[in-house]
C-alpha positions in Angstrom: 3.1 22.9 17.5 6.6 23.4 16.7 8.0 19.5 18.2 5.4 17.2 17.6 4.2 15.2 20.5 4.4 11.7 18.7 3.1 8.2 20.0 3.8 4.8 17.8 1.6 1.6 18.4 3.9 -0.9 18.4 6.9 -2.0 18.4 7.6 -5.4 16.0 7.3 -5.6 12.6 6.8 -3.0 10.3 6.5 -0.6 13.2 9.9 -0.8 13.5 10.4 1.4 10.5 8.0 3.9 11.9 10.6 4.6 14.9 13.6 4.6 12.5 12.0 7.0 10.5 10.7 8.9 14.1 14.4 8.6 15.8 16.1 10.5 12.4 13.0 12.9 12.4 13.6 13.2 16.4 17.4 14.0 15.2 16.5 17.0 13.3 14.2 18.5 16.1 10.7 17.8 14.2 8.9 15.9 16.7 9.7 13.7 20.0 7.9 10.2 20.5 6.3 10.5 23.9 4.9 7.1 23.9 5.3 3.5 22.3 2.6 0.6 22.7 2.7 -3.3 22.4 0.5 -6.0 24.0 4.1 -8.1 24.5 6.5 -5.5 26.0 8.4 -8.1 27.1 8.9 -9.7 24.2 9.8 -6.2 22.7 13.7 -5.9 24.7 15.6 -6.0 21.3 13.2 -3.0 19.5 13.7 -1.4 22.8 16.9 -1.2 23.1 17.4 -0.4 19.6 16.1 2.3 19.6 17.8 3.6 23.1 13.5 4.1 24.1 14.1 4.3 27.9 17.4 7.0 27.3 15.2 8.7 25.3 12.8 8.7 28.0 9.6 6.9 26.1 6.8 5.5 27.8 5.9 2.2 27.4 3.0 1.0 27.3 0.8 -2.0 27.3 -2.2 -1.2 25.1 -2.9 1.3 22.6 -5.9 3.2 25.0 -3.1 4.1 27.5 -1.4 5.5 24.8 -3.6 7.7 23.6 -4.3 8.7 27.4 -0.7 10.5 26.9 -0.5 14.3 26.1 0.1 13.6 21.8 -0.5 15.9 18.7 -0.3 12.2 16.6 -0.2 8.8 16.7 1.7 6.8 13.7 -0.5 2.8 13.3 1.7 0.5 12.1 -0.7 -1.8 13.3 -2.0 -4.9 11.6 -4.9 -4.4 9.0 -7.8 -6.0 10.9 -6.8 -3.1 14.0 -7.2 -0.1 11.7 -10.1 1.0 11.9 -10.8 1.4 15.3 -7.2 2.4 16.5 -8.4 5.3 13.9 -11.4 6.3 14.9 -10.1 6.5 18.9 -7.5 8.5 18.0 -9.4 11.0 15.6 -11.9 11.2 18.4 -9.4 12.6 20.4 -8.5 15.0 18.0 -5.9 13.4 16.9 -3.4 13.6 13.8 -3.3 9.8 12.2 -0.4 8.8 10.3 -2.5 5.1 9.1 -0.3 2.5 7.5 -1.0 1.1 4.4 -3.5 -0.8 3.6 -6.3 1.7 5.2 -8.8 -1.5 5.3 -9.4 -4.1 2.6 -13.2 -4.0 3.2 -15.3 -1.7 1.8 -17.8 -1.4 4.0 -15.0 -0.5 6.7 -14.0 1.9 4.8 -16.8 3.3 4.1 -17.4 3.3 8.1 -13.8 4.9 8.7 -15.3 7.4 6.2 -17.5 8.3 8.5 -15.1 8.8 10.9 -12.8 10.8 9.0 -15.3 13.3 8.4 -15.3 15.0 12.0 -11.2 14.7 12.6 -9.8 17.6 13.4 -6.9 17.0 11.3 -7.0 14.2 8.0 -4.9 10.9 8.0 -2.5 10.5 6.2 -2.5 7.0 5.0 1.7 5.6 4.5 1.3 4.7 0.3 4.9 5.1 -0.1 5.5 6.0 -3.4 3.2 8.1 -4.8 5.0 11.5 -2.5 7.9 10.7 -3.7 9.3 14.4 -5.1 10.1 12.4 -8.5 7.2 10.7 -8.9 4.6 14.1 -8.0 7.3 16.2 -11.0 6.3 13.6 -13.5 2.8 14.0 -12.3 3.0 17.8 -12.7 4.6 17.1 -16.3 1.5 14.4 -17.3 -1.2 17.2 -15.4 0.4 20.1 -17.8 0.1 17.7 -21.2 3.8 17.1 -21.6 3.7 13.7 -22.4 0.1 13.9 -24.2 -2.8 11.9 -23.1 -2.5 8.8 -20.6 -4.6 6.0 -22.5 -2.7 3.3 -19.7 -1.0 1.9 -17.4 0.5 -1.3 -16.5 2.4 -3.0 -13.2 4.0 -6.7 -13.4 5.4 -7.3 -9.9 7.5 -11.3 -9.1 7.4 -10.8 -6.2 8.5 -14.2 -4.7 7.2 -14.8 -0.7 8.3 -17.9 1.7 5.2 -19.8 3.8 7.4 -17.8 6.9 5.5 -14.4 5.4 2.4 -16.3 5.5 2.8 -17.7 9.4 4.4 -14.2 10.8 1.2 -13.6 11.8 -2.4 -14.9 12.4 -4.3 -12.7 9.6 -1.7 -13.1 6.8 -3.1 -14.9 3.6 -6.9 -14.4 5.2 -9.8 -13.9 4.1 -11.1 -13.3 7.9 -9.9 -13.9 11.5 -12.6 -14.2 13.9 -15.3 -13.0 11.7 -13.9 -10.1 11.3 -12.8 -9.3 6.9 -9.4 -8.6 6.2 -8.4 -9.6 3.0 -4.9 -9.7 2.8 -3.3 -10.4 -0.4 -0.7 -9.7 -2.8 -1.9 -6.3 -4.8 -4.0 -5.6 -0.9 -0.6 -5.5 1.1 2.8 -6.1 -0.4 2.0 -4.2 -3.6 -0.2 -1.8 -2.7 2.7 1.3 -2.9 2.3 0.3 -6.7 -1.4 -0.2 -7.0 -1.8 3.0 -5.5 0.6 5.0 -8.0 -1.1 2.9 -11.2 -4.3 4.9 -10.4 -2.8 8.3 -9.5 -1.1 8.1 -12.9 -3.9 7.9 -14.9 -6.3 10.4 -12.6 -6.5 14.1 -12.2 -5.9 13.9 -8.7 -6.7 9.6 -8.0 -8.6 7.8 -10.8 -11.9 6.2 -9.9 -12.4 2.7 -10.5 -15.7 1.9 -13.2 -15.2 -2.0 -13.8 -12.9 -4.8 -12.7 -12.1 -7.5 -14.6 -10.1 -10.3 -12.5 -9.1 -13.7 -11.9 -7.5 -14.4 -8.6 -4.9 -17.9 -7.8 -3.4 -19.0 -4.4 0.1 -21.3 -4.9 0.9 -21.1 -1.5 -0.8 -22.8 1.1 -3.4 -19.9 1.9 -7.4 -18.8 1.6 -6.6 -15.4 -0.5 -4.9 -15.1 -3.7 -1.3 -14.8 -4.3 -1.2 -14.3 -7.9 -4.0 -12.0 -9.3 -4.3 -10.7 -13.2 -6.5 -8.2 -13.2 -8.1 -4.8 -15.9 -9.7 -2.3 -14.3 -11.7 0.4 -16.3 -11.4 4.1 -15.1 -13.6 7.2 -15.2 -10.9 9.4 -17.5 -11.0 6.5 -20.8 -8.1 4.8 -18.9 -7.0 1.2 -18.5 -5.2 -0.8 -15.9 -3.6 -3.8 -16.0 -2.3 -5.8 -13.5 -0.4 -9.2 -13.0 1.3 -10.1 -9.7 2.1 -12.8 -7.6 4.1 -14.1 -4.4 4.7 -17.3 -5.9 8.7 -18.2 -7.8 12.2 -18.5 -6.1 14.8 -16.1 -7.9 14.8 -12.1 -7.6 12.0 -10.3 -6.9 10.9 -7.9 -10.5 8.2 -4.6 -10.2 7.5 -2.8 -13.3 5.2 0.2 -13.8 4.7 1.0 -16.6 2.3 4.7 -17.9 1.4 4.4 -21.9 0.8 8.0 -23.1 0.2 9.4 -26.9 3.4 11.1 -26.9 5.6 8.9 -24.4 5.7 5.3 -22.7 7.1 6.0 -18.2 9.0 3.2 -16.9 9.6 2.6 -13.7 12.5 -0.8 -13.4 12.8 0.2 -9.6 10.8 2.1 -7.2 13.9 4.6 -7.5 14.3 4.6 -11.1 12.1 6.4 -13.8 13.2 6.0 -17.5 10.7 7.8 -20.3 10.9 7.4 -24.3 9.5 10.2 -26.2 7.9 10.1 -29.1 10.5 12.3 -30.6 13.0 9.2 -30.1 14.7 11.1 -26.9 14.8 9.5 -23.4 15.5 10.7 -20.0 16.5 8.4 -17.3 15.8 9.5 -13.7 16.3 8.9 -10.0 14.6 9.6 -7.0 16.2 12.0 -4.2 14.4 9.0 -1.1 17.2 6.8 -2.1 19.0 8.0 1.2 17.9 8.8 5.2 15.5 8.1 5.9 13.9 7.4 2.6 10.1 7.2 1.5 8.7 6.3 4.9 10.8 8.5 6.9 10.2 11.1 3.8 6.5 10.3 3.8 6.0 10.9 8.0 8.2 13.5 7.9 5.9 15.2 5.2 2.5 14.5 7.2 4.4 16.2 10.5 5.0 18.9 8.1 1.2 18.9 7.8 0.4 18.9 10.7 2.8 21.7 11.5 0.5 23.9 9.0 2.8 24.1 6.5 1.7 21.8 4.1 -2.0 22.2 1.9 -2.7 18.7 3.0 -1.5 14.7 3.4 0.5 13.0 0.6 -2.5 10.9 0.6 -5.8 11.2 2.6 -7.8 8.2 3.8 -10.5 10.0 0.8 -7.6 9.0 -1.3 -7.5 5.7 -0.9 -11.3 4.9 -1.8 -10.3 3.9 -5.5 -7.5 1.4 -3.7 -10.4 -0.2 -1.1 -12.6 0.1 -4.3 -10.2 -2.0 -6.4 -9.7 -4.7 -4.3 -13.4 -5.8 -3.5 -13.9 -5.6 -7.1 -11.6 -8.2 -7.6 -13.4 -10.6 -6.0 -16.7 -9.8 -7.3 -15.1 -10.3 -10.5 -13.3 -13.4 -9.8 -16.1 -14.8 -7.6 -13.5 -17.3 -6.3 -9.3 -17.9 -5.5 -8.7 -20.8 -7.9 -5.8 -23.0 -7.9 -3.2 -23.8 -9.8 -3.5 -27.5 -11.6 -1.1 -30.0 -9.2 1.4 -30.7 -11.7 2.4 -27.0 -12.0 3.1 -26.2 -8.9 6.7 -27.6 -7.2 7.5 -26.5 -3.7 11.3 -25.5 -3.2 12.0 -27.0 0.4 15.1 -25.1 1.2 13.5 -21.8 0.6 10.1 -23.0 1.4 9.0 -21.0 -1.6 6.8 -22.7 -4.2 7.0 -22.1 -7.9 4.7 -22.0 -10.8 5.1 -23.6 -14.2 5.2 -20.8 -16.6 3.7 -18.4 -14.3 5.6 -15.7 -15.1 5.5 -15.4 -18.8 1.8 -15.8 -18.6 1.9 -12.9 -16.3 4.2 -11.0 -18.9 1.7 -12.0 -21.5 -1.7 -10.6 -20.1 0.4 -7.2 -18.4 2.3 -6.2 -22.1 -0.7 -7.3 -24.3 -4.0 -8.2 -22.4 -4.2 -11.7 -23.0 -5.9 -13.7 -20.3 -5.4 -17.7 -19.1 -7.4 -20.0 -20.8 -10.4 -17.7 -20.3 -11.6 -14.0 -19.7 -13.7 -13.2 -16.4 -16.7 -11.0 -16.2 -16.5 -7.4 -15.7 -17.7 -5.8 -12.0 -18.8 -2.0 -12.4 -18.5 -0.3 -9.7 -22.3 -0.2 -9.3 -22.1 -3.7 -8.4 -20.0 -2.7 -5.3 -22.4 -0.1 -4.2 -25.0 -2.6 -4.4 -23.8 -5.4 -3.2 -21.3 -4.0 -0.1 -21.9 0.2 -0.1 
């Protein structure tokens, strides 16, 4: 399996990132894009032209099933969340490698069904969490496991990632709890910020930390079914804890900050590619990711998966099994919160020019929660992993 024969499901939206990555890898002699599919090929003329698909001899097909009939080694699935389980199953049944965009699913029973299909797979699936495979993060994880920073006590994530109304109108599942009776559970922590949530679980375990219990309060400022704002605390199997405070409300520049609290150091990512390590001794390290240039994090991860398929890696960066705690966390937030709350109307300000919403005082509340553990108003009851299995397993 030298030059991998690849198919990509989709041409619009995030599929464009995959097409760009595969084109880059194709130019390096790593793979060949054999086919792509989209239910609206006529509406994707710009993408077809942008990626030179006709000139490259790529088969343009109307259905996923037609694409699977081509001679392929692997498929990339940057497709809507509700399609992931079925598309994954059909591909592994044919013995194909699957690069599945995150999240694999946000519904626990569906995840368990996907794991049943995965058990029969010829190749392990890779889930596209972008940051975990970054060589910078892998090196820091190696140093954590070596005990250089002492015991990992906990980790936090603070994010202000403003999204406008168009973000929730871009398809029929964004911000939805279900579509046509199919559970979706799309949310800020389940989708746009999923990479960082998986990071936290990665930092706090030997492999990926397991969830013991979750406390959560969930809110929406936008007119959606699911939540765009979350206050989440989790207890993990090794004794570490997580605090997550995130929102898609706001109108200013975005902010995201991961912090890992160790007994002898504090590690901070104030941008995905920049890390600051403050040692108890007073020494400070400033480190930068090598993935800021082409092909970037998605292209790097896809390339690493192709290396696995060629037998050059022992395993994918993030397997479907590695996503178990991530999916559990997302489901336990709903079980703990019980509902998605609305902010008091007097706090919500609509910005007509940008179609964004601002919640007065929210950023300070998120900061207090992440930095000090102060819940807004009242503390929710925890939901345990045992409860997840009892209700949804």
